[in-house]
C-alpha positions as CSV (number, residue, x, y, z in Angstrom):
1,M,-4.9,5.7,-24.6
2,S,-6.4,3.7,-27.4
3,T,-9.1,4.9,-29.7
4,D,-10.8,1.5,-29.5
5,A,-13.9,1.9,-27.2
6,S,-13.8,-1.7,-26.0
7,T,-10.2,-1.2,-24.8
8,G,-11.3,1.7,-22.6
9,A,-13.9,-0.5,-20.9
10,S,-11.4,-3.2,-20.0
11,E,-9.0,-0.6,-18.7
12,D,-11.7,0.8,-16.4
13,A,-12.3,-2.7,-15.1
14,V,-8.6,-3.1,-14.4
15,D,-8.4,0.3,-12.7
16,D,-11.3,-0.6,-10.4
17,T,-9.7,-3.9,-9.5
18,A,-6.4,-2.2,-8.9
19,G,-8.0,0.4,-6.6
20,E,-9.6,-2.4,-4.5
21,G,-6.2,-4.1,-4.5
22,Y,-4.5,-1.1,-3.1
23,G,-7.2,-0.8,-0.4
24,A,-6.8,-4.4,0.6
25,M,-3.0,-4.1,0.7
26,L,-3.2,-1.0,2.8
27,D,-5.6,-2.6,5.2
28,T,-3.3,-5.6,5.6
29,L,-0.3,-3.4,6.2
30,D,-2.2,-1.3,8.7
31,T,-3.1,-4.4,10.7
32,A,0.6,-5.6,10.6
33,I,1.8,-2.2,11.7
34,A,-0.7,-2.1,14.6
35,E,0.4,-5.5,15.7
36,A,4.1,-4.8,15.4
37,R,3.7,-1.5,17.2
38,E,1.8,-3.3,20.1
39,K,4.6,-5.9,20.3
40,V,7.3,-3.2,20.4
41,E,5.5,-0.9,22.9
42,S,4.2,-3.6,25.3
43,G,7.2,-5.9,25.3
44,R,8.8,-6.6,28.6
45,V,12.5,-7.3,28.4
46,Y,13.8,-9.8,31.0
47,D,16.8,-11.1,29.1
48,A,18.9,-10.8,26.0
49,D,16.8,-13.2,24.0
50,N,13.7,-11.2,24.6
51,E,15.6,-8.1,23.6
52,K,16.6,-9.8,20.3
53,V,13.0,-10.6,19.6
54,R,12.0,-7.0,20.4
55,I,14.6,-5.7,18.0
56,K,13.3,-8.0,15.3
57,W,9.8,-6.6,15.9
58,I,11.2,-3.0,15.6
59,R,12.8,-3.9,12.3
60,A,9.6,-5.5,11.0
61,L,7.7,-2.4,12.0
62,A,10.1,-0.1,10.2
63,Y,10.0,-2.3,7.1
64,T,6.2,-2.5,7.1
65,V,5.8,1.3,7.5
66,N,8.2,1.7,4.5
67,V,6.2,-0.8,2.4
68,R,3.0,1.0,3.3
69,R,4.5,4.3,2.2
70,Q,5.5,2.7,-1.2
71,V,2.1,1.2,-1.7
72,T,0.4,4.6,-1.0
73,A,2.8,6.3,-3.4
74,D,2.0,3.7,-6.1
75,R,-1.7,4.2,-5.5
76,D,-1.4,7.9,-5.7
77,L,0.6,7.7,-8.9
78,A,-2.0,5.4,-10.5
79,E,-4.8,7.8,-9.6
80,L,-2.9,10.7,-11.0
81,S,-2.2,8.8,-14.2
82,E,-5.9,8.1,-14.5
83,R,-6.7,11.8,-14.1
84,V,-4.1,12.8,-16.7
85,D,-5.5,10.3,-19.1
86,A,-9.0,11.6,-18.5
87,L,-7.9,15.2,-19.1
88,E,-6.0,14.2,-22.3
89,D,-9.1,12.4,-23.5
90,A,-11.3,15.4,-22.7
91,E,-9.0,17.7,-24.8
92,R,-9.5,15.5,-27.9
């Protein structure tokens, strides 16, 4: 929220890069979620060791889903912050 015009340009560049970063993170998390879900759903349990591995995949899936939720929330907050800043600038 600086009055310096050059500062705004660099902030826009950072915002664009951050947006791409969130997209890349979400794509990676979606891939990890799909793989973990496949391992959990298609796993055949023949013994206790396989069940332990399956439980670890379930934990990894739960953790990854939670991280994805957090990244999505961070992205949404960043977008809202940009919109608020734009509205404040428009009022001036």
